C-alpha positions in Angstrom: 0.0 0.0 0.0 1.4 3.4 -1.0 1.9 6.3 1.5 -0.8 8.2 -0.3 -3.3 5.4 0.0 -2.4 5.0 3.7 -3.2 8.7 4.3 -6.5 8.5 2.5 -7.4 5.3 4.5 -6.6 7.1 7.8 -8.6 10.2 6.8 -11.6 8.0 5.8 -11.5 6.1 9.1 -11.3 9.4 11.1 -14.3 10.8 9.4 -16.2 7.5 9.8 -15.6 7.6 13.5 -16.8 11.3 13.8 -19.8 10.4 11.7 -20.7 7.5 14.0 -20.4 9.7 17.1 -22.5 12.4 15.6 -25.2 9.9 14.6 -25.1 8.4 18.1 -25.6 11.8 19.8 -28.4 12.7 17.4 -30.1 9.4 17.9 -29.9 9.8 21.7 -31.4 13.2 21.5 -34.3 11.9 19.3 -35.2 8.8 21.2 -34.4 10.1 24.7 -37.6 11.0 26.7 -38.3 14.7 26.7 -36.9 16.7 29.6 -34.1 14.2 30.4 -30.4 14.3 29.3 -30.5 17.6 27.5 -31.2 19.5 30.7 -29.8 19.6 34.3 -31.3 20.9 37.4 -30.1 23.8 39.5 -31.7 24.5 42.9 -32.3 28.2 43.9 -30.6 29.0 47.2 -30.7 31.6 49.9 -27.6 33.7 50.0 -25.9 37.1 50.1 -24.8 39.2 47.2 -22.4 42.2 47.4 -21.2 44.4 44.6 -18.2 46.7 44.7 -16.8 49.7 42.9 -13.0 50.0 42.7 -11.2 53.4 42.6 -7.4 54.1 42.2 -5.5 56.2 44.6 -2.2 57.3 46.1 -0.9 56.9 49.6 -0.1 60.1 51.6 0.5 60.9 55.3 -2.5 61.8 57.5 -0.4 64.6 59.1 2.2 66.9 57.6 3.5 70.3 58.8 5.6 72.7 56.8 7.4 75.0 59.3 7.4 78.5 57.8 8.8 81.8 59.2 6.0 84.2 60.1 8.3 87.2 59.9 11.9 88.1 59.3 14.1 86.6 62.0 17.5 85.1 62.7 17.7 81.4 63.8 20.4 81.2 66.4 19.9 77.5 67.3 18.3 74.4 65.7 17.3 71.8 68.3 16.6 68.9 65.9 18.3 67.1 63.0 17.0 65.2 60.0 15.1 62.1 60.9 14.4 63.0 64.6 11.1 62.1 66.0 9.3 65.0 67.6 6.0 65.5 69.4 3.4 68.3 69.3 4.9 71.1 71.4 8.6 70.1 71.1 11.0 73.0 70.4 12.4 72.9 66.9 14.4 76.2 66.7 15.2 79.2 68.8 15.5 82.8 67.4 18.0 85.4 68.3 15.2 87.1 70.3 14.8 83.9 72.4 11.5 82.9 70.7 10.8 79.1 70.5 9.5 77.7 67.2 7.6 74.5 68.1 6.2 71.5 66.3 2.4 71.3 66.0 2.1 67.6 65.2 3.8 64.3 66.0 6.2 63.2 63.3 9.6 62.9 61.8 11.8 65.9 61.0 12.4 66.2 57.2 13.8 68.7 54.7 15.7 71.0 56.9 16.4 74.0 54.7 18.3 76.4 57.1 21.4 76.4 59.3 22.3 77.8 62.6 22.6 81.6 62.7 20.6 81.9 59.4 18.7 85.1 58.6 15.3 84.2 57.1 12.6 86.2 55.5 8.9 86.1 56.2 7.2 83.1 54.4 10.4 81.1 54.1 10.1 77.3 54.4 12.5 76.1 57.1 11.7 72.4 57.6 8.9 69.8 57.5 7.5 67.4 60.0 5.9 64.3 58.5 3.9 61.6 60.2 5.2 58.3 58.8 3.0 56.2 61.1 -0.5 57.2 60.1 -1.3 57.0 56.4 -4.3 57.7 54.2 -5.1 57.2 50.5 -6.6 59.9 48.3 -8.8 58.4 45.6 -10.8 59.8 42.7 -14.5 58.8 42.9 -16.7 59.5 39.8 -19.9 61.5 40.3 -22.1 58.4 39.7 -20.5 56.5 42.6 -20.3 59.5 44.9 -23.8 58.8 46.4 -22.6 55.5 47.8 -20.0 57.2 50.1 -20.2 58.8 53.5 -17.6 59.8 56.2 -16.9 57.0 58.7 -17.7 54.3 56.1 -15.4 51.3 56.2 -13.6 50.3 53.1 -11.0 47.8 51.9 -7.9 49.1 50.2 -5.4 47.0 48.2 -1.8 48.1 48.2 -0.6 47.0 44.8 3.2 47.0 45.4 2.9 45.0 48.6 0.2 42.6 47.6 -1.8 43.5 50.8 -5.3 44.5 51.5 -5.8 46.9 54.5 -8.9 48.2 56.2 -9.7 51.9 55.8 -12.2 54.5 56.9 -13.5 57.4 54.8 -12.3 60.5 56.6 -13.1 63.3 54.1 -15.1 63.8 50.9 -14.5 66.9 48.8 -17.5 69.2 48.5 -16.6 70.3 45.0 -16.1 68.0 42.0 -13.1 68.3 39.7 -13.7 68.0 35.9 -11.0 66.0 34.0 -11.5 65.2 30.3 -15.2 65.7 30.5 -15.6 63.5 33.6 -16.4 64.9 37.0 -15.0 63.2 40.1 -14.6 63.9 43.8 -11.5 63.5 45.9 -12.0 61.1 48.9 -9.6 60.6 51.7 -9.5 57.2 53.4 -7.4 56.7 56.6 -5.6 53.4 56.5 -4.8 51.0 59.4 -1.2 51.1 60.5 1.3 49.1 58.5 5.1 49.6 58.7 5.6 48.6 55.1 3.5 51.5 53.7 5.3 54.4 51.9 4.0 57.7 50.6 3.4 57.6 46.9 2.4 53.9 46.6 -0.6 53.2 44.4 -3.8 51.8 45.9 -7.2 50.5 44.9 -10.1 51.2 47.2 -12.9 48.6 47.2 -16.2 50.2 48.1 -19.5 48.5 48.6 -22.0 49.6 45.9 -25.0 47.3 46.5 -25.8 44.6 49.0 -28.6 42.0 49.2 -28.7 39.8 52.3 -30.6 36.5 52.7 -32.2 36.6 49.3 -33.1 33.9 46.7 -30.2 33.4 44.3 -29.4 31.6 41.0 -26.3 31.3 38.9 -26.3 33.8 36.0 -26.0 31.1 33.4 -29.4 29.6 34.1 -31.2 32.9 33.5 -32.6 33.3 29.9 -34.1 36.3 28.2 -37.0 36.6 25.8 -37.3 38.7 22.6 -38.1 41.8 24.8 -35.0 41.1 27.0 -37.2 40.1 29.9 -35.6 37.4 32.2 -37.1 33.9 32.6 -36.1 30.4 33.7 -37.1 26.9 32.8 -39.0 24.9 35.3 -39.6 21.1 35.2 -43.1 20.0 34.3 -45.1 16.7 34.6 -45.0 16.4 30.7 -41.2 16.3 30.8 -40.6 19.3 28.7 -39.4 22.3 30.7 -41.8 25.3 30.8 -40.9 29.0 30.9 -41.4 31.0 34.0 -40.9 34.8 34.1 -38.8 36.1 37.0 -37.8 39.5 38.4 -34.1 39.9 39.1 -32.2 42.3 41.4 -28.5 42.9 41.7 -25.8 40.5 40.5 -22.1 40.2 41.1 -21.2 38.8 37.7 -21.8 35.2 38.8 -24.8 35.1 41.1 -28.2 36.8 40.5 -30.7 38.0 43.1 -34.2 36.6 42.2 -36.8 39.0 43.6 -39.9 37.0 42.4 -40.8 34.0 40.2 -38.7 31.4 41.9 -38.3 30.7 45.6 -35.3 29.1 47.5 -35.4 25.4 47.2 -37.1 25.3 43.8 -35.4 23.6 40.9 -34.8 25.2 37.6 -33.6 23.5 34.4 -30.8 24.6 32.1 -29.4 23.2 28.9 -26.3 21.0 28.9 -25.4 22.4 25.5 -25.3 19.3 23.2 -25.2 21.5 20.2 -21.8 22.8 21.3 -20.5 19.2 21.5 -21.6 18.5 17.9 -19.9 21.7 16.7 -16.7 20.8 18.5 -16.6 17.3 16.9 -17.2 18.8 13.5 -14.4 21.3 13.6 -11.7 19.0 15.1 
C-alpha cells in the first residue's frame, strides 16, 4: 500500500468515527424522553450578594507640617536634626530674640532648609514634620458612585506594590467636583490601618460596597434566559417532561450570582441546557 493510499485510508477512518459519534448523539437526542439528558437541574438558594466599585488612589500621610517663618528673623539655634522624632509642642528652633518655634504635630523631621545663625525672610520654608506612622489614601470617585459614600464608612484598600489589603475609613469627601477630560470626580480621603511597610506615593485601589442584598433567593447567571423583549425567565420542570418557561424578576448581581426577587423561591429547581449543540460543533471542527 502506498503512502498516499495509507493517508487516504486514515482520513476516511477518522471521518467515519466522527460520523458515528454524531449519529449516536443525534439518535440519543431523538429517542431520549423529553426533559431528560438535555437539561440539568439547579436549585435556587438563599444567599448574600455584594457588589463593589474600585477606585485608584495614592498613599499620603495623614499629618504633615511645613514650618514657615511668620516674619523676618534670625535662627540662632536648631534643636533637631534630619530624621528626629518629635511631638506636638517640642521646640524645633530658637530665634535670636529667644523665641521658640515648636512642632504642632507628632512626626519625623524632614527637609531642613536652614542652618544655625541663618537670617530668614517672612514666608520662608524652614523644615517639614511628616507623620510616617499614620497614612491615608486619596482616591478619585466618579460622580455616579459619589452617592454610595459617607464619612466614617469602612472600606478595603489594596496596596498593589505590597500585595496587601488593608482596612480603611473614609475621613473626608470633597465638597466640590473636579472635571477632568469631561468626567467629574470627587477626591475622597481614606485613613488606613497602620502598617510599617507603607510608603508615601504607593498606588492603591479602594474597594467600596456599591449594593448589597442579604438573605435573598439566588441563582447562577448562566441559568437565566431572556426573551425577545429582553425580559428574564427560567425553565421549570413539568409533569409532561418538557421544561416550561417562568418569568422572573431579578435584582442585583455580582457577575456570577443573580438575586431573584420574584418568580422562583429558594429550594425550587430550575432547568438549564447541557449544550449538546456545542459538542456536535466541537466534533465537526476538530
